[in-house]
LORO-706721 format. One record per residue: residue number from 1; residue in three letters; x negated, y negated, z negated of N, C-alpha, C in turn. Coordinates in nm, 3 decimals. Each point is the difference from the previous one (the first is absolute). Layout:
N
> i_aa_nu_nv_nw_cau_cav_caw_cu_cv_cw
> NUM_ala_X_Y_Z_X_Y_Z_X_Y_Z
...
***
This chain:
210
> i_aa_nu_nv_nw_cau_cav_caw_cu_cv_cw
> 1_met_-12.364_5.279_-10.132_-0.115_0.085_0.031_0.040_0.105_0.101
> 2_asn_0.116_0.062_-0.027_0.047_0.103_0.093_0.029_-0.060_0.136
> 3_ala_0.052_-0.120_-0.002_0.031_-0.069_0.125_-0.128_-0.030_0.078
> 4_ala_-0.108_-0.034_-0.070_-0.127_-0.028_0.066_-0.059_0.126_0.063
> 5_lys_0.007_0.112_-0.072_-0.050_0.126_0.054_0.080_0.041_0.124
> 6_ala_0.132_-0.019_-0.012_0.085_0.037_0.114_-0.034_-0.084_0.121
> 7_ala_-0.025_-0.130_-0.022_-0.035_-0.087_0.110_-0.134_0.039_0.062
> 8_leu_-0.097_0.041_-0.087_-0.131_0.042_0.050_0.010_0.126_0.084
> 9_val_0.080_0.095_-0.048_0.019_0.126_0.076_0.064_-0.028_0.135
> 10_leu_0.098_-0.090_-0.002_0.069_-0.034_0.123_-0.095_-0.067_0.098
> 11_ala_-0.086_-0.087_-0.050_-0.096_-0.070_0.087_-0.097_0.098_0.062
> 12_val_-0.051_0.094_-0.079_-0.093_0.101_0.052_0.066_0.086_0.107
> 13_ala_0.122_0.035_-0.022_0.072_0.083_0.096_0.019_-0.074_0.131
> 14_met_0.032_-0.131_-0.011_0.020_-0.078_0.121_-0.132_-0.016_0.077
> 15_val_-0.108_-0.023_-0.074_-0.131_-0.014_0.066_-0.038_0.128_0.072
> 16_ala_0.022_0.113_-0.066_-0.032_0.129_0.061_0.086_0.027_0.122
> 17_ala_0.126_-0.042_-0.010_0.093_0.023_0.111_-0.040_-0.077_0.124
> 18_phe_-0.053_-0.118_-0.018_-0.040_-0.082_0.114_-0.145_0.022_0.039
> 19_gly_-0.067_0.097_-0.062_-0.135_0.035_0.039_-0.106_-0.095_-0.047
> 20_leu_0.025_-0.076_-0.103_-0.099_-0.095_-0.047_-0.102_0.066_-0.091
> 21_ile_0.028_0.118_-0.049_-0.094_0.077_-0.080_-0.055_0.113_0.087
> 22_pro_-0.133_0.012_0.018_-0.056_0.106_0.084_0.045_0.137_-0.047
> 23_met_0.047_0.081_0.093_0.041_0.137_-0.031_-0.120_0.092_0.014
> 24_ala_0.011_0.116_-0.053_-0.109_0.099_0.008_-0.020_0.039_0.145
> 25_glu_-0.126_0.017_0.043_-0.032_0.035_0.138_0.059_0.136_0.036
> 26_ser_0.042_0.012_0.129_0.057_0.125_0.047_-0.109_0.105_0.011
> 27_asp_0.038_0.125_-0.026_-0.097_0.108_0.013_0.006_0.064_0.139
> 28_ala_0.065_-0.068_0.096_0.006_0.052_0.137_-0.139_-0.002_0.061
> 29_asp_-0.027_0.097_0.087_-0.131_0.008_0.063_0.008_0.076_0.131
> 30_ile_-0.114_-0.001_0.073_-0.013_0.073_0.127_-0.108_0.106_-0.018
> 31_thr_0.029_0.120_0.044_-0.094_0.111_-0.018_-0.032_0.064_0.135
> 32_leu_-0.128_0.012_0.030_-0.044_0.071_0.120_0.007_0.150_-0.025
> 33_thr_0.057_0.073_0.097_0.008_0.146_-0.013_-0.035_0.064_0.134
> 34_asp_-0.052_0.123_-0.006_-0.024_0.080_0.120_-0.082_-0.076_0.105
> 35_asn_-0.117_-0.048_-0.041_-0.087_-0.074_0.093_-0.077_0.098_0.089
> 36_pro_-0.015_-0.030_0.130_-0.071_0.092_0.089_-0.150_0.000_-0.025
> 37_asn_-0.064_0.114_0.021_-0.145_0.011_-0.011_-0.068_-0.022_0.134
> 38_ser_0.072_0.031_0.107_-0.060_-0.012_0.133_0.110_-0.015_0.105
> 39_ala_-0.041_-0.041_0.119_0.092_-0.012_0.113_-0.079_0.022_0.128
> 40_thr_0.068_0.046_0.106_-0.065_0.027_0.129_0.055_-0.095_0.106
> 41_phe_-0.090_-0.072_0.066_0.035_-0.093_0.107_-0.066_0.049_0.130
> 42_asp_0.029_-0.068_0.112_-0.074_0.029_0.123_-0.044_-0.129_0.065
> 43_ser_-0.098_0.011_0.090_-0.066_-0.118_0.056_0.083_-0.074_0.104
> 44_met_0.117_0.052_0.033_0.085_-0.068_0.098_0.120_-0.067_-0.065
> 45_asn_0.061_0.067_-0.099_0.123_-0.049_-0.059_-0.014_-0.045_-0.145
> 46_gly_-0.118_0.018_-0.059_-0.012_-0.030_-0.143_0.080_0.101_-0.080
> 47_gly_0.075_-0.045_-0.097_0.080_0.093_-0.079_0.070_-0.072_-0.114
> 48_ser_0.050_0.077_-0.095_0.070_-0.056_-0.114_-0.010_0.093_-0.119
> 49_phe_0.028_-0.052_-0.116_0.010_0.081_-0.122_0.104_-0.065_-0.089
> 50_ser_0.044_0.071_-0.103_0.103_-0.054_-0.089_-0.032_0.036_-0.145
> 51_phe_0.053_-0.079_-0.090_-0.009_0.031_-0.143_0.131_-0.042_-0.066
> 52_lys_0.020_0.046_-0.122_0.126_-0.024_-0.069_-0.023_-0.083_-0.126
> 53_leu_0.104_-0.075_-0.036_-0.003_-0.073_-0.127_0.141_-0.010_-0.056
> 54_val_0.007_-0.020_-0.131_0.128_-0.013_-0.070_0.003_-0.134_-0.071
> 55_asn_0.106_-0.077_0.024_0.016_-0.131_-0.062_0.118_0.006_-0.097
> 56_ser_-0.029_-0.013_-0.129_0.108_0.006_-0.098_0.067_-0.136_-0.020
> 57_gly_-0.053_-0.105_0.065_0.061_-0.133_-0.012_0.092_-0.029_0.117
> 58_asn_0.008_-0.127_0.035_0.085_-0.040_0.111_-0.068_0.025_0.134
> 59_ala_0.080_0.019_0.103_-0.055_0.018_0.134_-0.074_-0.127_0.041
> 60_gly_-0.101_0.018_0.081_-0.078_-0.115_0.042_-0.105_0.039_0.102
> 61_asp_-0.108_-0.074_0.006_-0.105_0.022_0.099_-0.135_0.026_-0.066
> 62_ile_-0.085_0.073_0.072_-0.139_0.014_-0.038_-0.085_-0.022_0.125
> 63_arg_-0.122_-0.042_-0.019_-0.093_-0.016_0.111_-0.098_0.116_-0.003
> 64_val_-0.016_0.067_0.115_-0.092_0.113_0.011_-0.119_-0.045_0.083
> 65_ile_-0.120_0.018_-0.055_-0.123_-0.040_0.068_-0.093_0.122_0.008
> 66_val_-0.049_0.030_0.121_-0.095_0.109_0.019_-0.132_-0.061_0.042
> 67_thr_-0.106_0.036_-0.072_-0.132_-0.054_0.031_-0.100_0.113_0.019
> 68_glu_-0.096_-0.024_0.088_-0.113_0.090_0.018_-0.126_-0.084_-0.023
> 69_gly_-0.062_0.020_-0.114_-0.112_-0.086_-0.037_0.052_-0.141_-0.024
> 70_thr_-0.053_-0.095_0.076_0.046_-0.139_-0.011_0.101_-0.037_0.107
> 71_asp_0.035_0.095_0.087_0.093_-0.028_0.109_0.143_0.038_-0.039
> 72_thr_0.093_-0.092_0.025_0.142_0.028_-0.022_0.059_0.053_0.130
> 73_val_0.049_0.123_-0.004_0.052_0.064_0.121_0.153_0.008_0.001
> 74_tyr_0.062_-0.040_-0.111_0.147_0.002_-0.007_0.044_-0.095_-0.111
> 75_asn_0.102_-0.081_0.029_0.053_-0.094_-0.098_0.145_-0.028_0.035
> 76_lys_0.092_0.056_-0.078_0.141_-0.014_0.034_0.087_0.008_-0.126
> 77_val_0.114_-0.071_0.003_0.095_0.001_-0.111_0.106_0.107_0.025
> 78_his_0.029_0.078_-0.104_0.102_0.105_0.007_0.105_-0.025_-0.108
> 79_thr_0.125_0.031_0.032_0.109_-0.012_-0.097_0.015_0.133_-0.075
> 80_ile_0.017_-0.008_-0.132_0.015_0.121_-0.081_0.134_-0.001_-0.072
> 81_glu_0.050_0.119_-0.027_0.125_0.016_-0.074_-0.024_-0.028_-0.148
> 82_gly_0.110_-0.019_-0.073_-0.009_-0.025_-0.144_0.079_0.102_-0.080
> 83_asp_0.012_-0.026_-0.129_0.079_0.084_-0.091_-0.047_0.144_-0.002
> 84_gly_-0.131_0.020_0.007_-0.055_0.135_-0.012_0.002_0.081_0.128
> 85_ala_0.041_-0.061_0.112_0.004_0.074_0.128_-0.141_0.014_0.057
> 86_glu_-0.021_0.108_0.074_-0.129_0.026_0.063_-0.002_-0.061_0.140
> 87_thr_-0.109_-0.066_0.034_-0.018_-0.060_0.132_-0.122_0.059_0.068
> 88_ile_0.015_0.039_0.125_-0.113_0.051_0.079_-0.055_-0.116_0.084
> 89_ile_-0.125_-0.031_-0.021_-0.066_-0.107_0.076_-0.074_0.063_0.117
> 90_glu_0.040_-0.038_0.120_-0.063_0.052_0.123_-0.101_-0.103_0.050
> 91_val_-0.127_0.040_0.007_-0.107_-0.088_0.047_-0.041_0.047_0.139
> 92_ser_0.033_-0.079_0.102_-0.030_0.035_0.139_-0.112_-0.087_0.052
> 93_met_-0.107_0.063_0.048_-0.117_-0.074_0.049_-0.038_0.052_0.139
> 94_ser_0.070_-0.051_0.101_-0.025_0.046_0.137_-0.135_-0.047_0.053
> 95_gly_-0.055_-0.106_-0.057_-0.128_-0.052_0.048_-0.120_0.059_-0.069
> 96_phe_0.021_0.093_-0.093_-0.110_0.062_-0.073_-0.045_0.121_0.080
> 97_thr_-0.093_-0.020_0.096_-0.032_0.104_0.099_-0.149_0.033_0.009
> 98_ser_-0.080_-0.046_-0.095_-0.143_0.028_0.004_-0.026_0.143_-0.046
> 99_val_-0.060_0.081_0.090_-0.019_0.143_-0.027_-0.092_0.020_-0.121
> 100_gly_0.039_0.093_-0.088_-0.083_0.032_-0.116_0.082_0.001_-0.128
> 101_lys_-0.068_0.015_-0.114_0.065_0.000_-0.131_-0.013_-0.138_-0.062
> 102_his_0.109_-0.047_-0.060_0.003_-0.133_-0.058_0.054_0.008_-0.143
> 103_gln_-0.072_-0.059_-0.093_0.045_-0.009_-0.139_0.066_-0.136_-0.018
> 104_val_0.129_0.001_-0.030_0.074_-0.127_-0.013_0.062_-0.010_-0.138
> 105_thr_0.029_-0.125_-0.038_0.068_-0.027_-0.127_0.136_-0.061_0.030
> 106_val_0.105_0.055_-0.061_0.137_-0.049_0.018_0.040_-0.072_-0.128
> 107_ser_0.027_-0.131_0.010_0.036_-0.081_-0.116_0.142_-0.053_0.013
> 108_cys_0.071_-0.004_-0.112_0.138_-0.049_-0.001_0.009_-0.122_-0.092
> 109_glu_0.064_-0.104_0.048_0.021_-0.122_-0.079_0.150_-0.019_-0.020
> 110_ser_0.043_-0.004_-0.125_0.142_-0.015_-0.028_0.045_-0.143_0.026
> 111_leu_0.107_-0.014_0.076_0.061_-0.131_0.025_0.133_-0.013_-0.071
> 112_thr_0.033_0.101_-0.084_0.128_0.001_-0.072_-0.014_-0.053_-0.142
> 113_gly_-0.121_-0.014_-0.047_-0.021_-0.040_-0.138_-0.018_0.118_-0.093
> 114_glu_0.028_0.120_0.051_-0.017_0.121_-0.080_-0.143_0.051_0.017
> 115_pro_-0.068_0.038_-0.107_-0.139_0.047_0.010_-0.008_0.146_0.039
> 116_phe_-0.117_0.042_0.049_-0.029_0.141_0.022_-0.052_0.057_-0.131
> 117_thr_0.059_0.109_-0.044_-0.038_0.054_-0.131_-0.126_0.085_0.005
> 118_asn_-0.007_0.094_0.094_-0.115_0.090_-0.002_-0.118_-0.055_0.081
> 119_ala_0.026_-0.042_0.123_-0.106_-0.055_0.086_0.068_-0.071_0.115
> 120_asp_-0.071_-0.094_0.059_0.056_-0.071_0.115_-0.081_0.024_0.127
> 121_ser_-0.089_0.101_-0.001_-0.079_0.030_0.119_-0.049_0.145_-0.005
> 122_phe_-0.042_0.051_0.115_-0.058_0.133_0.007_-0.089_0.006_0.124
> 123_thr_-0.088_0.097_0.005_-0.089_0.018_0.115_0.037_0.128_0.074
> 124_met_-0.030_0.002_0.127_0.031_0.118_0.081_-0.094_0.005_0.120
> 125_thr_-0.004_0.116_0.065_-0.085_0.019_0.118_0.087_0.011_0.125
> 126_ile_-0.034_-0.078_0.101_0.069_0.008_0.129_-0.097_0.057_0.102
> 127_thr_0.038_0.108_0.065_-0.081_0.062_0.104_0.060_-0.034_0.136
> 128_val_-0.078_-0.067_0.083_0.047_-0.036_0.134_-0.065_0.095_0.100
> 129_asn_0.082_0.083_0.064_-0.048_0.095_0.100_0.004_-0.064_0.139
> 130_glu_-0.090_0.046_0.087_-0.004_-0.054_0.136_0.113_0.060_0.083
> 131_asn_0.078_-0.086_0.061_0.106_0.042_0.091_-0.060_0.007_0.140
> 132_ile_0.011_0.115_0.065_-0.064_0.020_0.131_0.046_-0.103_0.101
> 133_leu_0.124_-0.049_-0.013_0.052_-0.097_0.096_-0.054_-0.140_-0.024
> 134_ser_-0.063_-0.022_-0.115_-0.055_-0.133_-0.028_-0.141_-0.016_0.055
> 135_asn_-0.057_0.110_0.054_-0.136_-0.003_0.053_0.004_-0.028_0.149
> 136_trp_-0.068_-0.106_0.044_0.005_-0.039_0.142_-0.059_0.106_0.091
> 137_thr_-0.093_0.082_-0.051_-0.060_0.104_0.084_0.104_0.104_0.042
> 138_thr_0.103_0.019_-0.082_0.106_0.094_0.035_0.070_-0.043_0.128
> 139_tyr_0.029_-0.130_0.011_0.066_-0.052_0.120_-0.091_0.011_0.122
> 140_val_-0.131_-0.018_-0.020_-0.095_0.013_0.112_0.003_0.143_0.054
> 141_val_-0.001_0.097_-0.091_0.004_0.142_0.040_0.129_0.029_0.076
> 142_ile_0.112_-0.053_-0.048_0.128_0.023_0.067_-0.001_-0.058_0.141
> 143_val_-0.052_-0.122_0.014_-0.005_-0.064_0.133_-0.089_0.079_0.095
> 144_ile_-0.117_0.046_-0.049_-0.090_0.080_0.084_0.068_0.128_0.045
> 145_ala_0.072_0.065_-0.092_0.069_0.124_0.035_0.104_-0.024_0.108
> 146_ile_0.073_-0.111_-0.009_0.101_-0.033_0.101_-0.065_-0.023_0.136
> 147_ile_-0.114_-0.070_0.000_-0.071_-0.027_0.127_-0.048_0.130_0.063
> 148_val_-0.057_0.090_-0.080_-0.049_0.128_0.052_0.114_0.082_0.060
> 149_ile_0.114_0.006_-0.072_0.115_0.077_0.051_0.050_-0.059_0.131
> 150_ala_0.007_-0.134_0.007_0.046_-0.066_0.123_-0.095_0.029_0.117
> 151_ala_-0.131_0.002_-0.029_-0.099_0.028_0.105_0.014_0.143_0.050
> 152_leu_0.021_0.095_-0.090_0.017_0.140_0.041_0.124_0.018_0.087
> 153_ile_0.108_-0.067_-0.038_0.123_0.010_0.079_-0.022_-0.059_0.140
> 154_tyr_-0.072_-0.112_0.007_-0.026_-0.064_0.129_-0.083_0.091_0.090
> 155_ile_-0.106_0.060_-0.058_-0.088_0.088_0.080_0.078_0.121_0.050
> 156_arg_0.084_0.055_-0.085_0.077_0.118_0.041_0.098_-0.035_0.111
> 157_met_0.065_-0.115_-0.011_0.094_-0.041_0.104_-0.072_-0.030_0.130
> 158_arg_-0.122_-0.055_-0.009_-0.076_-0.034_0.120_-0.045_0.125_0.074
> 159_asp_-0.040_0.105_-0.076_-0.050_0.122_0.062_0.111_0.095_0.044
> 160_lys_0.120_-0.029_-0.037_0.112_0.088_0.036_0.026_-0.010_0.150
> 161_pro_0.014_0.114_0.072_0.024_-0.005_0.146_0.124_-0.082_0.032
> 162_lys_-0.016_-0.082_0.105_0.111_-0.083_0.038_0.107_0.082_0.071
> 163_ser_0.121_-0.029_-0.024_0.110_0.073_0.063_0.008_-0.035_0.148
> 164_lys_0.059_0.091_0.077_0.013_-0.019_0.144_0.080_-0.125_0.031
> 165_asn_-0.050_-0.076_0.099_0.069_-0.123_0.036_0.141_0.030_0.048
> 166_thr_0.092_-0.083_-0.033_0.139_0.017_0.041_0.014_-0.026_0.151
> 167_met_0.068_0.094_0.070_0.016_-0.013_0.145_0.107_-0.103_0.032
> 168_thr_-0.018_-0.066_0.114_0.099_-0.097_0.044_0.119_0.073_0.060
> 169_phe_0.108_-0.072_0.022_0.120_0.060_0.058_-0.028_0.056_0.140
> 170_glu_-0.077_-0.074_0.079_-0.030_0.045_0.135_-0.080_0.131_-0.002
> 171_glu_-0.096_0.008_-0.095_-0.080_0.123_-0.009_0.084_0.119_-0.045
> 172_leu_0.092_-0.025_-0.093_0.089_0.108_-0.044_0.091_0.047_0.113
> 173_glu_0.050_-0.094_0.082_0.088_0.035_0.112_-0.077_0.080_0.105
> 174_ala_-0.124_-0.038_0.025_-0.081_0.073_0.098_-0.029_0.140_-0.050
> 175_gln_-0.028_0.013_-0.130_-0.026_0.131_-0.058_0.124_0.089_0.009
> 176_arg_0.119_-0.059_-0.024_0.124_0.077_0.007_0.027_0.050_0.142
> 177_lys_-0.024_-0.086_0.098_0.021_0.041_0.139_-0.096_0.109_0.042
> 178_ala_-0.123_-0.009_-0.045_-0.099_0.102_0.035_0.039_0.135_-0.059
> 179_glu_0.047_-0.002_-0.126_0.043_0.126_-0.063_0.120_0.059_0.074
> 180_met_0.095_-0.084_0.044_0.117_0.050_0.073_-0.041_0.058_0.135
> 181_ala_-0.097_-0.064_0.065_-0.047_0.050_0.129_-0.064_0.137_-0.016
> 182_gln_-0.077_0.018_-0.108_-0.063_0.130_-0.024_0.104_0.108_-0.024
> 183_lys_0.105_-0.036_-0.075_0.106_0.099_-0.026_0.073_0.037_0.130
> 184_thr_0.026_-0.102_0.084_0.069_0.026_0.128_-0.084_0.089_0.091
> 185_glu_-0.130_-0.026_0.000_-0.090_0.080_0.083_-0.004_0.144_-0.046
> 186_lys_-0.005_0.021_-0.130_-0.003_0.136_-0.053_0.130_0.072_0.032
> 187_lys_0.111_-0.073_-0.011_0.129_0.062_0.027_0.011_0.039_0.148
> 188_ser_-0.051_-0.086_0.086_0.006_0.027_0.144_-0.083_0.123_0.036
> 189_lys_-0.118_0.008_-0.061_-0.086_0.115_0.027_0.065_0.128_-0.049
> 190_lys_0.067_-0.008_-0.113_0.067_0.118_-0.055_0.112_0.046_0.090
> 191_glu_0.078_-0.098_0.051_0.112_0.035_0.088_-0.051_0.059_0.132
> 192_asp_-0.110_-0.059_0.051_-0.056_0.053_0.126_-0.050_0.143_-0.019
> 193_gly_-0.058_0.026_-0.111_-0.049_0.135_-0.026_0.114_0.099_-0.009
> 194_ala_0.106_-0.043_-0.069_0.117_0.089_-0.013_0.062_0.027_0.139
> 195_ser_0.007_-0.100_0.084_0.059_0.017_0.134_-0.084_0.097_0.084
> 196_thr_-0.130_-0.012_-0.011_-0.088_0.090_0.077_0.017_0.143_-0.047
> 197_glu_0.007_0.020_-0.129_0.018_0.134_-0.054_0.132_0.060_0.046
> 198_arg_0.107_-0.081_0.008_0.132_0.049_0.042_-0.002_0.042_0.147
> 199_lys_-0.065_-0.083_0.080_-0.009_0.032_0.142_-0.074_0.132_0.019
> 200_arg_-0.107_0.020_-0.074_-0.077_0.123_0.012_0.083_0.120_-0.043
> 201_tyr_0.077_-0.019_-0.108_0.084_0.109_-0.050_0.107_0.038_0.103
> 202_leu_0.065_-0.099_0.061_0.105_0.027_0.098_-0.057_0.067_0.125
> 203_ala_-0.123_-0.038_0.036_-0.061_0.059_0.120_-0.031_0.148_-0.024
> 204_glu_-0.051_0.031_-0.116_-0.031_0.140_-0.030_0.129_0.082_-0.010
> 205_lys_0.103_-0.058_-0.051_0.127_0.073_-0.016_0.060_0.030_0.138
> 206_lys_-0.015_-0.090_0.093_0.053_0.019_0.133_-0.074_0.109_0.073
> 207_lys_-0.129_0.011_-0.022_-0.081_0.105_0.063_0.046_0.137_-0.048
> 208_lys_0.025_0.009_-0.128_0.041_0.129_-0.057_0.134_0.042_0.055
> 209_gln_0.089_-0.094_0.026_0.132_0.034_0.051_-0.008_0.048_0.145
> 210_asn_-0.095_-0.049_0.073_-0.018_0.041_0.138_-0.066_0.136_0.003
***
C-alpha cells in the first residue's frame, strides 16, 4: 500500500514537472497610467502625445489604435518593458492636420498574452491650431511684397541722376594741356608785371639821384 502511494506521488510530481497538469494562471498584467487629457497639434506638422503603462509580466508588444468616430487615424505596434517597468508610449501623428478640436479614442491591444487590469482605452481631445506657414495666402502676400520692393528699387535707380560720362584719354590729355597753358599764361603775365614795376622803380630812383 505504501509502495502504491509512493508511486502515485512520484507520478504526479513527474507530470507536474513536465507541464502535463495545468498550473495556476499568472497574475501578471498591464496597467495604463498617467493618460493625457488633451494635446496640441498644428496644421502643418501635426503633433504627438504620450501615455504610460506598467507591465508586470514579460516584455512584449502592444498595438495602439487611435480612432476618431469610425475613422482610424493611427495603428502601430509598440514594444513594452516587463517585470513591473514603466514604458512611455509615444504616439506621433504628423498627418493629423485638420484645424479644430477632435475627440479621439486611444485603444491598446495586448500582444503579450497579459491582460489590461484597469482599462485598455481612454479618450482625449486633440486641438489642431492653424500654422501660418501652412496657409497658401501667406506665400501670396510674401511674393507680392517682394514684387513691390523690387519695383520701388527699380524706380529709384531709374530716377537717380546718371553720373558724368567717363572722359577718353585724348580728352583728358587735351584738358591737361589747356590747364598747363593757362598756368603758363598767368605766370608770364605776372613776370611781365613785375618787370614793368622794377623798371619804373629804377627810373624814379635815378631821377632822385640827379
